[in-house]
Backbone as CSV, one residue per row, in Angstrom:
resi,resn,N_x,N_y,N_z,CA_x,CA_y,CA_z,C_x,C_y,C_z
1,MET,149.323,68.150,34.634,148.579,67.309,35.558,147.187,67.887,35.756
2,ARG,146.203,66.997,35.697,144.796,67.373,35.882,144.371,68.479,34.925
3,ALA,144.927,68.475,33.717,144.636,69.522,32.737,143.157,69.546,32.364
4,ARG,142.574,68.375,32.205,141.154,68.343,31.824,140.281,68.943,32.918
5,GLU,140.550,68.624,34.145,139.790,69.178,35.272,139.878,70.697,35.319
6,ARG,141.034,71.231,34.941,141.245,72.687,34.997,140.941,73.368,33.658
7,ASN,140.531,72.572,32.651,140.210,73.091,31.316,141.379,73.855,30.710
8,VAL,142.563,73.251,30.802,143.762,73.831,30.200,144.463,72.754,29.376
9,GLY,145.304,73.171,28.502,146.072,72.227,27.707,145.977,72.550,26.238
10,TRP,146.563,71.689,25.459,146.591,71.866,24.012,145.231,71.541,23.428
11,ARG,144.818,72.313,22.466,143.571,72.046,21.738,143.963,71.387,20.421
12,LEU,143.853,70.066,20.373,144.339,69.309,19.224,143.234,68.876,18.265
13,ASP,142.004,68.959,18.687,140.894,68.499,17.862,140.187,69.711,17.261
14,TYR,140.249,69.809,15.941,139.697,70.964,15.243,138.839,70.514,14.074
15,PHE,137.953,71.395,13.659,137.269,71.280,12.385,137.702,72.473,11.547
16,PHE,137.994,72.226,10.305,138.255,73.298,9.350,137.099,73.297,8.358
17,VAL,136.522,74.458,8.131,135.378,74.585,7.235,135.783,75.443,6.051
18,GLY,135.642,74.894,4.853,135.953,75.643,3.649,134.870,76.655,3.330
19,GLU,135.181,77.528,2.412,134.238,78.579,2.024,132.890,78.014,1.584
20,GLU,132.897,76.843,0.937,131.646,76.276,0.432,130.699,75.833,1.544
21,LEU,131.198,75.607,2.757,130.345,75.224,3.896,130.151,76.347,4.912
22,ARG,130.859,77.394,4.769,130.847,78.463,5.781,129.445,78.987,6.080
23,ASP,128.636,79.205,5.064,127.285,79.733,5.284,126.343,78.711,5.898
24,ARG,126.724,77.438,5.869,125.882,76.383,6.450,126.214,76.098,7.906
25,LEU,127.283,76.670,8.428,127.691,76.436,9.812,126.709,77.093,10.773
26,ARG,126.121,76.289,11.658,125.134,76.787,12.629,125.691,76.823,14.053
27,ALA,126.525,75.861,14.410,127.041,75.808,15.779,128.293,74.943,15.823
28,ALA,129.111,75.179,16.826,130.276,74.349,17.125,130.298,74.131,18.629
29,ARG,130.508,72.889,19.036,130.458,72.560,20.468,131.640,71.679,20.864
30,ILE,132.069,71.842,22.105,133.053,70.967,22.731,132.319,70.207,23.830
31,HIS,132.342,68.893,23.788,131.619,68.062,24.765,132.575,67.645,25.891
32,SER,132.814,68.551,26.799,133.780,68.296,27.872,133.271,67.304,28.910
33,ALA,131.967,67.043,28.959,131.423,66.096,29.938,131.567,64.643,29.487
34,VAL,131.915,64.398,28.227,132.100,63.032,27.729,133.483,62.560,28.143
35,LEU,133.515,61.483,28.918,134.774,60.965,29.440,135.181,59.700,28.693
36,GLY,136.397,59.245,28.942,136.900,58.031,28.337,138.233,58.246,27.656
37,SER,138.653,59.484,27.590,139.903,59.831,26.934,140.365,61.157,27.517
38,ASP,141.591,61.545,27.160,142.037,62.874,27.568,141.595,63.921,26.551
39,HIS,140.897,63.479,25.489,140.361,64.392,24.490,138.864,64.603,24.732
40,CYS,138.368,65.736,24.280,136.938,66.013,24.332,136.397,65.956,22.904
41,PRO,135.274,65.264,22.714,134.678,65.256,21.387,134.244,66.663,20.980
42,VAL,134.388,66.960,19.703,133.923,68.229,19.162,132.849,67.940,18.120
43,GLU,131.943,68.895,17.940,130.784,68.690,17.056,130.543,69.954,16.246
44,LEU,130.187,69.770,14.999,129.730,70.868,14.148,128.291,70.614,13.782
45,GLU,127.499,71.665,13.790,126.123,71.575,13.313,126.030,72.376,12.026
46,LEU,125.605,71.692,10.957,125.467,72.330,9.651,124.010,72.303,9.232
47,SER,123.567,73.345,8.551,122.225,73.331,7.987,122.223,72.468,6.738
48,VAL,121.059,71.989,6.379,120.926,71.109,5.209,120.836,71.925,3.942
């Protein structure tokens, strides 16, 4: 109950990065302020 408010619960949304992209990974973010679901959007930032 109220897991999102307390920032607890299962982490079901993941990104897996293979070796070929590992050096291009710049940042990973969880957007907990985005509402509309019990999930939080996740984002990867990759260099070009």
